[in-house]
C-alpha positions as a printed Julia matrix, in Angstrom:
221×3 Matrix{Float64}:
 197.87   90.38  -19.95
 196.56   87.33  -18.07
 194.72   84.32  -19.47
 191.31   85.89  -18.9
 192.2    88.97  -20.9
 193.74   86.88  -23.67
 190.46   84.94  -23.89
 188.48   88.17  -24.01
 190.79   89.57  -26.67
 190.29   86.46  -28.77
 186.54   86.84  -28.41
 186.77   90.43  -29.6
 188.85   89.4   -32.6
 186.7    86.4   -33.53
 185.8    86.65  -37.19
 189.07   88.43  -38.05
 192.23   86.65  -39.27
 194.16   87.32  -36.05
 193.2    84.4   -33.79
 193.93   81.88  -36.54
 197.07   83.65  -37.75
 198.61   83.89  -34.3
 197.77   80.28  -33.51
 199.35   79.11  -36.78
 202.49   81.08  -36.03
 202.55   79.71  -32.48
 202.26   76.14  -33.79
 205.26   76.72  -36.05
 207.2    78.15  -33.12
 206.29   75.26  -30.88
 207.04   72.61  -33.51
 210.42   74.23  -34.15
 211.65   74.12  -30.55
 209.93   71.2   -28.81
 211.37   68.38  -30.98
 214.82   69.97  -30.68
 214.66   70.15  -26.9
 214.74   73.95  -26.88
 217.23   76.29  -28.49
 214.91   79.29  -28.84
 216.69   82.61  -29.3
 214.68   85.84  -29.17
 216.0    89.1   -30.57
 214.55   92.52  -31.32
 215.89   95.62  -32.98
 218.16   98.23  -31.44
 215.08  100.32  -30.65
 212.68   97.53  -29.68
 213.64   94.85  -27.17
 210.99   92.1   -26.8
 211.56   91.49  -23.1
 207.8    91.35  -22.55
 207.48   88.45  -25.0
 210.42   86.74  -23.32
 208.7    86.98  -19.94
 205.42   85.62  -21.3
 207.15   82.69  -22.99
 208.9    81.86  -19.71
 205.49   81.82  -18.01
 203.93   79.7   -20.75
 206.83   77.26  -20.59
 206.19   76.76  -16.88
 202.4    76.55  -17.1
 202.33   74.21  -20.1
 205.11   71.93  -18.92
 207.1    72.74  -22.06
 210.48   74.11  -20.9
 211.55   74.16  -24.56
 209.52   77.36  -24.98
 211.83   79.23  -22.61
 213.78   81.7   -24.76
 217.23   83.18  -24.53
 216.78   86.93  -24.92
 219.57   88.3   -27.12
 220.13   91.98  -26.36
 221.77   94.81  -28.27
 223.08   96.52  -25.14
 223.84   93.65  -22.78
 226.41   94.49  -20.1
 228.69   92.15  -18.13
 227.07   93.13  -14.83
 223.54   92.33  -15.96
 221.66   89.34  -14.48
 222.38   86.14  -16.38
 219.07   86.14  -18.26
 219.74   89.7   -19.48
 223.45   89.39  -20.19
 223.36   87.67  -23.61
 224.59   89.99  -26.36
 224.44   89.9   -30.14
 227.63   87.85  -30.21
 225.45   84.83  -29.33
 224.08   84.9   -32.87
 227.54   84.12  -34.23
 227.35   80.66  -32.7
 223.87   79.76  -33.87
 223.75   76.2   -35.12
 221.39   73.86  -36.93
 218.42   72.89  -34.8
 218.13   76.24  -33.04
 215.3    78.69  -33.67
 215.76   82.45  -33.98
 212.63   84.53  -33.39
 213.05   88.1   -34.63
 210.65   90.79  -33.4
 211.0    93.84  -35.62
 208.19   96.42  -35.66
 210.43   98.58  -37.84
 213.26   97.82  -40.25
 216.22   96.39  -38.29
 219.71   97.81  -38.6
 222.0    96.28  -41.22
 224.12   94.46  -38.62
 221.17   92.53  -37.25
 219.92   91.64  -40.73
 223.35   90.24  -41.57
 223.46   88.19  -38.38
 220.0    86.8   -39.09
 221.09   85.93  -42.61
 224.15   84.11  -41.24
 221.99   82.24  -38.72
 219.76   80.99  -41.5
 222.78   79.89  -43.51
 224.02   78.01  -40.44
 220.8    75.98  -40.42
 218.71   77.8   -37.83
 214.97   78.15  -38.27
 214.17   81.86  -38.55
 210.76   83.14  -37.48
 209.68   86.77  -37.55
 207.06   89.06  -36.13
 207.58   92.08  -38.34
 206.12   95.4   -39.34
 206.13   94.67  -43.04
 209.8    95.06  -43.96
 210.33   92.88  -47.05
 213.9    91.92  -46.15
 212.93   90.64  -42.71
 209.99   88.8   -44.26
 212.26   87.27  -46.89
 214.77   85.97  -44.34
 212.14   84.18  -42.26
 210.95   80.63  -42.79
 207.67   81.78  -41.21
 206.59   85.38  -40.62
 203.59   87.22  -39.27
 203.26   90.87  -40.23
 201.61   93.53  -38.08
 200.87   96.7   -40.03
 202.99   99.62  -38.91
 199.93  101.88  -38.77
 198.52   99.78  -35.95
 201.57  100.04  -33.68
 200.85  101.67  -30.36
 197.15  102.27  -31.01
 195.39   99.03  -30.18
 195.54   99.0   -26.39
 193.93  102.43  -26.31
 191.01  100.93  -28.2
 190.23   98.5   -25.39
 190.89  100.95  -22.58
 188.42  103.67  -23.55
 184.85  103.25  -24.72
 184.9   106.41  -26.81
 187.48  104.87  -29.15
 185.34  101.9   -30.17
 183.74  103.54  -33.17
 187.15  104.48  -34.59
 188.55  100.98  -34.47
 188.84   98.93  -37.63
 188.96   95.15  -37.41
 192.42   94.9   -38.98
 193.94   97.99  -37.32
 192.81   96.95  -33.85
 195.87   94.8   -33.21
 199.41   96.03  -32.61
 202.71   94.21  -32.07
 202.26   93.94  -28.31
 198.84   92.31  -28.69
 200.17   89.87  -31.28
 202.97   88.85  -28.92
 200.42   88.17  -26.17
 198.33   86.04  -28.51
 201.32   84.12  -29.89
 202.85   83.36  -26.5
 199.5    82.21  -25.09
 198.83   79.98  -28.09
 202.32   78.47  -27.95
 201.56   77.01  -24.54
 198.11   75.67  -25.36
 197.55   71.93  -25.37
 194.45   72.14  -27.55
 192.65   74.61  -29.76
 189.3    75.98  -28.59
 186.32   76.02  -30.88
 185.71   79.05  -33.03
 183.49   81.88  -31.85
 181.43   84.19  -33.93
 178.04   85.75  -34.31
 178.2    89.28  -32.96
 179.67   92.2   -34.93
 183.28   93.17  -34.2
 182.45   96.51  -32.54
 179.9    94.84  -30.25
 182.54   92.36  -29.09
 185.07   95.15  -28.59
 182.57   97.18  -26.57
 181.86   94.12  -24.41
 185.59   93.65  -23.81
 185.88   97.28  -22.72
 182.99   96.79  -20.27
 184.53   93.66  -18.8
 188.02   95.11  -18.45
 186.8    98.33  -16.82
 184.1    96.91  -14.57
 184.8    96.66  -10.8
 185.9    93.28   -9.41
 183.41   90.91   -7.73
 182.53   91.75   -4.12
 184.57   88.86   -2.65
 187.74   90.56   -3.89
């Protein structure tokens, strides 16, 4: 999702808690890593690897001039022959130290091993942040957490890709974990906060987003 689509998504969600919530979370993320000169570790569950978020944070780090946002993706099934940026396994969490930040992305309840490693990282002095699906233990381990309802997972992008889904979309269920990651990564690289938008009803804004995303490109392209 490019910057134009992020802006359109924010316009659609204006008047809901999501733009503000994702920006607040992004500010916490940014304030955790920038003063420390980096040290951002990103880990998902055994079933969900947040490589997409890792890629977007790398892009935002480059575009914003904040290399501290570049994460180390910690993987459950890293192999010795993998490229360097994909070869960091869970063992990296054993050496977490004070001043580092561990961002956990867990749409579902993580396995016990990961929860224990996150707990140890917090004890070691790391700042723990979480994008979670509502698991109370994950939420309790995090210094800052943003919860995305499990019911919304996997449904939101369909809502902006087909006009006939607009009427079925609820303002709070219209965002899934992937959308939240796009919004958080984009906000983390922002140098200022845009003014608030409002006015039109949610479904009108969503319908307009659908029209803009599905319309043909300008003639010059």
